[in-house]
Each structure stands twice: as structure tokens, then as C-alpha cells.
C-alpha positions as CSV (number, residue, x, y, z in Angstrom):
1,M,38.0,-58.0,-10.1
2,A,40.6,-60.6,-9.3
3,L,44.0,-60.1,-10.8
4,E,46.6,-62.9,-11.2
5,L,50.3,-61.8,-11.1
6,A,52.3,-63.7,-13.7
7,P,55.3,-65.6,-12.3
8,A,58.7,-63.9,-12.7
9,P,62.3,-64.8,-11.8
10,A,62.3,-62.3,-9.0
11,P,59.8,-59.7,-7.8
12,V,60.8,-56.1,-8.6
13,P,60.9,-54.0,-5.4
14,V,58.5,-51.1,-5.6
15,A,59.4,-47.7,-4.2
16,A,57.1,-46.0,-1.6
17,G,53.5,-45.9,-2.8
18,R,51.6,-48.0,-5.1
19,P,53.1,-50.2,-7.9
20,R,53.5,-48.3,-11.2
21,I,51.5,-49.7,-14.1
22,F,51.6,-48.8,-17.7
23,S,49.4,-49.6,-20.7
24,G,49.0,-48.2,-24.2
25,I,45.9,-48.1,-26.4
26,Q,45.7,-47.4,-30.1
27,P,44.0,-44.1,-31.2
28,S,41.3,-45.9,-33.1
29,G,38.6,-43.2,-32.5
30,I,35.5,-43.7,-30.5
31,V,35.6,-46.9,-28.5
32,H,33.3,-49.8,-29.3
33,L,32.0,-52.6,-27.0
34,G,35.1,-54.7,-27.5
35,N,37.4,-51.9,-26.4
36,D,35.4,-51.4,-23.2
37,L,35.0,-55.0,-22.2
38,G,38.5,-56.0,-23.3
39,A,40.5,-53.1,-21.9
40,V,38.9,-49.9,-20.6
41,R,36.9,-51.5,-17.8
42,N,40.2,-52.9,-16.5
43,Y,41.9,-49.5,-16.8
44,V,39.2,-48.0,-14.7
45,R,39.5,-50.6,-12.0
46,L,43.3,-50.6,-11.9
47,Q,43.6,-46.8,-11.5
48,H,42.4,-47.3,-7.9
49,D,45.1,-49.8,-6.9
50,Y,48.1,-48.8,-9.0
51,E,50.0,-45.7,-9.9
52,A,48.5,-46.0,-13.4
53,I,49.9,-44.5,-16.6
54,Y,47.7,-44.8,-19.7
55,C,49.1,-43.8,-23.1
56,I,47.3,-43.2,-26.4
57,V,50.0,-44.5,-28.7
58,D,49.8,-42.3,-31.8
59,Y,53.5,-43.1,-32.8
60,H,52.5,-46.7,-33.0
61,A,49.4,-45.8,-35.1
62,L,51.7,-44.3,-37.8
63,T,52.6,-47.8,-38.9
64,T,49.0,-48.2,-40.3
65,T,47.4,-44.8,-40.4
66,H,48.9,-42.2,-42.8
67,D,46.3,-39.5,-42.7
68,G,47.4,-36.8,-40.3
69,A,44.0,-35.1,-39.9
70,L,42.3,-38.4,-39.3
71,L,44.9,-39.4,-36.7
72,R,44.4,-36.2,-34.8
73,V,40.6,-36.7,-34.8
74,R,40.9,-40.3,-33.7
75,T,43.3,-39.4,-30.9
76,R,41.0,-36.9,-29.4
77,E,38.0,-39.2,-29.8
78,M,39.8,-42.0,-27.9
79,A,40.8,-39.6,-25.1
80,A,37.2,-38.4,-24.7
81,S,36.0,-42.0,-24.8
82,L,38.4,-43.0,-22.0
83,L,37.4,-40.1,-19.8
84,A,33.7,-40.7,-20.4
85,L,34.0,-44.3,-19.4
86,G,35.6,-43.5,-16.1
87,L,39.3,-42.7,-16.3
88,D,39.9,-40.0,-13.7
89,P,42.9,-37.6,-14.2
90,E,43.1,-37.3,-10.4
91,R,43.7,-41.1,-10.1
92,C,45.7,-41.9,-13.2
93,T,47.9,-40.2,-15.8
94,L,46.4,-40.1,-19.4
95,F,48.6,-38.7,-22.2
96,V,49.4,-38.9,-25.9
97,Q,52.6,-40.7,-26.8
98,S,53.9,-38.0,-29.2
99,D,53.6,-35.4,-26.4
100,R,56.6,-37.2,-24.8
101,P,59.1,-37.6,-27.6
102,E,61.6,-39.1,-25.2
103,H,59.9,-42.4,-26.0
104,T,61.3,-42.4,-29.5
105,E,64.8,-41.6,-28.4
106,L,64.8,-44.4,-25.9
107,A,63.4,-46.7,-28.5
108,W,66.5,-46.0,-30.7
109,L,68.8,-46.6,-27.8
110,L,67.1,-49.9,-26.9
111,A,67.2,-50.9,-30.6
112,T,71.0,-51.1,-30.4
113,V,70.8,-54.0,-27.9
114,T,67.9,-55.8,-29.7
115,P,68.7,-58.5,-32.3
116,V,66.7,-58.3,-35.5
117,S,65.9,-62.0,-35.2
118,W,63.9,-61.2,-32.0
119,L,61.7,-58.8,-33.9
120,E,61.3,-60.9,-37.0
121,R,59.8,-63.8,-35.0
122,T,57.1,-61.7,-33.2
123,P,53.6,-62.9,-34.1
124,S,52.4,-59.3,-34.5
125,Y,55.0,-58.6,-37.2
126,K,54.1,-61.7,-39.1
127,E,50.4,-60.9,-38.9
128,K,50.8,-57.3,-40.0
129,K,52.9,-58.4,-43.0
130,L,49.9,-60.5,-44.1
131,N,47.4,-57.8,-43.4
132,Q,49.1,-55.0,-45.2
133,P,51.5,-56.6,-47.7
134,D,51.8,-53.3,-49.7
135,D,52.9,-51.3,-46.7
136,I,55.5,-53.4,-44.8
137,N,57.3,-50.3,-43.3
138,H,60.2,-50.4,-40.9
139,G,57.9,-49.3,-38.0
140,L,56.1,-52.7,-38.2
141,L,59.3,-54.5,-37.5
142,T,60.6,-52.2,-34.7
143,Y,57.1,-51.7,-33.1
144,P,58.0,-53.9,-30.1
145,V,61.1,-51.8,-29.3
146,L,59.1,-48.6,-29.1
147,Q,56.6,-50.6,-27.0
148,A,59.4,-51.6,-24.6
149,A,60.5,-47.9,-24.4
150,D,57.0,-46.8,-23.6
151,I,56.9,-49.1,-20.6
152,V,60.5,-48.8,-19.2
153,I,60.9,-45.0,-19.6
154,Y,58.7,-44.7,-16.5
155,K,60.2,-47.8,-14.9
156,A,56.8,-49.4,-14.7
157,S,57.0,-52.6,-12.8
158,V,53.8,-54.2,-14.0
159,V,51.8,-54.2,-17.3
160,P,48.1,-55.3,-17.6
161,V,47.8,-57.8,-20.4
162,G,45.5,-60.6,-21.5
163,R,47.0,-64.1,-21.6
164,D,47.1,-63.9,-25.4
165,Q,49.5,-60.9,-25.1
166,A,51.9,-62.4,-22.7
167,A,54.5,-63.2,-25.4
168,H,54.6,-59.5,-26.4
169,L,55.5,-58.4,-22.9
170,E,58.2,-61.2,-22.7
171,L,60.0,-59.5,-25.6
172,T,60.1,-56.3,-23.5
173,R,61.6,-58.3,-20.7
174,E,64.2,-59.7,-23.0
175,I,65.2,-56.2,-24.2
176,V,65.5,-55.0,-20.6
177,R,67.7,-58.0,-19.7
178,A,69.9,-57.3,-22.8
179,F,70.3,-53.6,-21.9
180,N,70.9,-54.3,-18.2
181,A,73.5,-57.0,-19.0
182,R,75.4,-54.6,-21.2
183,Y,75.2,-51.4,-19.3
184,G,74.3,-52.4,-15.7
185,E,71.0,-52.5,-13.8
186,T,68.9,-49.7,-15.2
187,F,65.3,-50.9,-15.8
188,P,63.0,-53.3,-13.9
189,A,61.8,-56.2,-16.0
190,P,58.1,-55.5,-16.0
191,Q,55.8,-58.3,-14.8
192,A,52.5,-59.2,-16.5
193,V,49.3,-58.6,-14.5
194,F,46.9,-61.0,-16.1
195,T,43.4,-59.6,-16.2
196,E,40.1,-61.4,-16.8
197,A,39.4,-59.2,-19.8
198,P,37.5,-61.3,-22.4
199,I,38.2,-61.6,-26.1
200,V,35.1,-60.0,-27.4
201,L,33.8,-61.5,-30.7
202,G,32.2,-59.1,-33.2
203,T,28.7,-59.2,-34.6
204,D,29.8,-61.9,-37.1
205,G,30.4,-64.2,-34.1
206,V,33.7,-65.3,-35.5
207,R,36.4,-62.6,-35.5
208,K,37.5,-60.3,-32.7
209,M,35.4,-57.1,-32.6
210,S,37.3,-54.6,-34.7
211,K,36.6,-51.4,-36.7
212,S,38.8,-52.7,-39.5
213,V,36.6,-55.7,-39.8
214,G,33.4,-53.7,-39.4
215,N,31.8,-56.0,-36.9
216,T,31.5,-53.6,-33.9
217,I,28.8,-52.5,-31.5
218,D,29.3,-48.7,-31.2
219,I,28.4,-48.0,-27.6
220,F,28.2,-44.2,-28.0
221,A,26.0,-44.4,-31.2
222,P,22.3,-43.4,-31.1
223,P,20.1,-46.1,-29.6
224,D,18.6,-47.1,-33.0
225,V,22.1,-47.7,-34.4
226,I,23.0,-49.9,-31.4
227,R,19.7,-51.8,-31.9
228,K,20.5,-52.4,-35.6
229,Q,24.0,-53.6,-34.8
230,V,22.9,-56.0,-32.1
231,M,20.0,-57.4,-34.1
232,S,22.5,-58.2,-36.9
233,M,24.6,-60.4,-34.6
234,V,25.1,-64.0,-35.5
235,T,23.9,-66.3,-32.7
236,D,23.8,-70.1,-32.6
237,T,24.2,-71.2,-36.2
238,K,22.7,-74.7,-35.4
239,R,19.5,-73.3,-34.0
240,I,17.3,-73.2,-37.1
241,L,13.8,-73.0,-35.7
242,R,12.4,-71.0,-32.8
243,M,11.4,-74.2,-31.0
244,D,15.0,-75.7,-31.3
245,P,17.0,-75.6,-28.0
246,G,19.9,-73.1,-28.0
247,R,23.5,-73.5,-27.0
248,P,24.5,-70.5,-24.8
249,S,28.1,-71.7,-24.6
250,V,28.6,-70.9,-28.3
251,C,26.1,-68.1,-28.7
252,N,27.9,-64.7,-28.8
253,V,24.8,-62.9,-27.7
254,C,24.4,-65.1,-24.6
255,Q,28.0,-64.6,-23.7
256,L,27.7,-60.8,-23.9
257,H,24.8,-61.0,-21.5
258,R,27.3,-61.9,-18.8
259,H,28.4,-58.3,-18.7
260,F,25.0,-56.6,-18.5
261,G,23.1,-58.2,-15.6
262,P,23.4,-60.8,-12.9
263,D,20.5,-62.8,-14.4
264,Y,22.5,-64.1,-17.4
265,E,22.2,-67.7,-16.3
266,A,18.4,-67.4,-16.4
267,I,18.7,-66.0,-19.9
268,W,20.8,-68.9,-20.9
269,E,18.3,-71.3,-19.5
270,G,15.6,-69.7,-21.5
271,E,17.7,-70.4,-24.6
272,R,18.4,-74.0,-23.7
273,T,14.8,-74.8,-23.2
274,A,13.6,-72.7,-26.2
275,R,11.5,-70.7,-23.9
276,T,13.0,-67.6,-25.6
277,G,14.3,-67.2,-29.1
278,C,17.4,-65.6,-30.4
279,V,15.5,-62.5,-31.5
280,D,14.2,-62.1,-27.9
281,T,17.7,-62.4,-26.5
282,K,19.1,-59.9,-28.9
283,R,16.4,-57.3,-28.2
284,L,17.1,-57.6,-24.5
285,L,20.8,-57.3,-25.0
286,A,20.4,-54.2,-27.1
287,E,18.2,-52.4,-24.5
288,R,20.6,-53.3,-21.7
289,I,23.6,-52.0,-23.7
290,I,21.8,-48.8,-24.4
291,A,20.8,-48.3,-20.8
292,Y,24.2,-49.2,-19.4
293,Y,26.1,-46.8,-21.6
294,A,23.6,-43.9,-21.6
295,P,25.4,-41.8,-18.9
296,A,28.8,-42.4,-20.5
297,R,27.4,-41.6,-23.9
298,E,26.1,-38.2,-22.6
299,H,29.4,-37.5,-21.0
300,Y,31.3,-38.3,-24.2
301,L,29.1,-35.9,-26.2
302,E,29.8,-33.2,-23.6
303,L,33.6,-33.8,-23.8
304,I,33.9,-33.9,-27.6
305,A,32.0,-30.6,-27.7
306,R,34.7,-29.1,-25.5
307,P,37.9,-30.3,-27.2
308,D,40.1,-27.8,-25.4
309,D,39.1,-29.4,-22.1
310,V,40.2,-32.8,-23.4
311,D,43.4,-31.5,-24.7
312,E,44.1,-29.8,-21.4
313,V,43.8,-33.2,-19.6
314,L,46.2,-34.8,-22.1
315,A,48.7,-31.9,-21.8
316,A,48.7,-32.1,-18.0
317,G,49.3,-35.8,-18.2
318,A,52.3,-35.3,-20.5
319,A,53.7,-32.5,-18.3
320,R,53.4,-34.7,-15.2
321,L,55.5,-37.4,-16.8
322,K,58.2,-35.1,-18.2
323,P,60.6,-35.2,-15.2
324,W,60.4,-39.0,-15.1
325,A,61.1,-39.4,-18.9
326,E,64.0,-36.9,-18.7
327,A,65.5,-38.5,-15.7
328,T,65.5,-42.0,-17.3
329,L,67.1,-40.6,-20.5
330,A,69.8,-38.8,-18.4
331,E,70.6,-42.1,-16.7
332,V,70.7,-44.0,-20.0
333,H,72.9,-41.4,-21.6
334,A,75.4,-41.6,-18.8
335,K,75.6,-45.4,-18.9
336,M,75.9,-45.5,-22.7
337,G,78.6,-42.8,-22.9
338,L,76.5,-40.1,-24.6
339,R,77.2,-36.4,-24.0
């Protein structure tokens, strides 16, 4: 898949080996179709070209999830999902954020160079204030500082993002510039690697696929559940009768067919000419999703039945990163005058 490197004031020189890349994912439990198309497929591709570090960000999840038992379950489910979909511990490092508590210490140190006004203006903070008005905790405001610490503690030079997330990474770059200006060159300002990951609409055809909205297609669910979810999808709202021509450009089902076969343009033409109906197109999509994810579904069930194996992978990833995290903190302590 083609990757486009976002422009930056000056390229960051990379040490011997592949460029180091970092990305975090929320422990939302078992992945759904939007997770895979929007993020995980890119993770799998990028692990072959970069020194890839992937983090399940359970510290971040605490801003919205306050049930400890549920968070632990969701964290393991996310890890098993990522492994089942193709993350290879021999090619990338997968770990849980709280297994490297150095992240939170660095976040506090970076917070001392971060103006509050920068955090108050972030779109994510404004959105979360609206979504959970009864729980506007301090973590919602300082979330971007911890996000910056996640990236720079390993001195990652690039971060894979969709274009809609570029502003979030720019705040990390601002924090890095502020720290380097005060204490001397310490961190590289990470560059965005723009990916072609789509924004995947949910079964309602309006909002982004999300468990909190309840509009997901659960790729590891039994086939009958997947069929039911796909058949509930909203298609072209202006196509009233079976003989009416469809509009593939606005039909969510047609758009998803792009990812499950090279013949999607023929499927679109069937919709345009009313040779096929929306029900036909949905049935075909359901069967293709079931078939595509069948091997990963089986692998996931095997992994989740062996939780110790999953935990071993995560522990090994955290142990691998320990020297890097400790070295960064030692450097920061020296520059900031800490004992």
C-alpha cells in the first residue's frame, strides 16, 4: 500500500536500521470491521517496513472506562485480536501501556512545558466534554500530553495517522519543540505517515463505526450474527424500489465491497443498472466478510482460550522496551536537573 510522508521542516535522521514507528490503540475489546480496515490492516503492512511499536493504551482508556475488571478483559481481547489479524511479535513490538509506567512519568515532565491553552483547544477535548459532560476528568484535558510521551519515549520518528488525525500529531510536535527549546535537543519531532486507511461508516451509514454507537460489524462473531448485522445496514436511501437504479458512490455497502474482492466495480455497475438489488449486494458482502475473516476468527478463538500465551507476548514486548524507556528518562532527568 502506498504511504505518503507528510512534509516537515527537516527530516529526522534515522539511526542504523529501519525507521522507528509508534502507534497506540484503545483497548476496546474484540475488534470490529472498522478497527481492521481503519487501523489494523495498516499495522500489519507497516511492521514489514518499519521498526514498529504498537501499544494498547489502557492508561488512556481510564478517562472513559472506570470498571477495572472490564478494562482487563478488553485489553486481552484487543491483544488477541491484533495477533489473530496478523501482528507478528517477531516483526513488531506489541505491549500494554501500563506495563511501561515510564510513560506516565514522562507525561508529567512534558506537562511542565505544555501551555494549558494548547490542550483546551484540541478537538478531542471539546468532543469528549460534549460526549461525557458528567465526567470531565483531568485526564481528558491532559490526554494529548500522555499521547506525546507514548511516542517520544521511544524516540519514534514517524507515526501512522489518517489525515483527520494530523492535528493531534502536530500537538505532539509542538510539545517536542517546546521541550527541546528549553532543555536542548532531546526528542525528534515525529513526522506523520499518512495512510490510505478509510473512515469506515457503521451499519447506520451515517456515523463512524463504533461500539459506543452500536453500529458495528463484529468480524469474529458467528456467521449468523455477521449476516444479521450486514443485512441491517442502511444503503442508498433514495433507492426506494428494486427497479430503481442505485448510487454506489453513496451506498455504504457498495463502498465496503472495495475491501473484499477485485470485482467491486462490476458489483457497482449491477447497482447502477438495477440488475441487482440492495438485498443481493448485502448478502454477497456478508458472505465475503465471513469467508475473509474465517481463519483469523479461528485463530482468535484459539488465542483467547490460552490467555497466558497472549499475556506472555505482551510481557515480552514490554520487557523489550524497558531499556529504551529507562534511557530516555535518564536523559530527561539529567537535562531537567532531577536527581
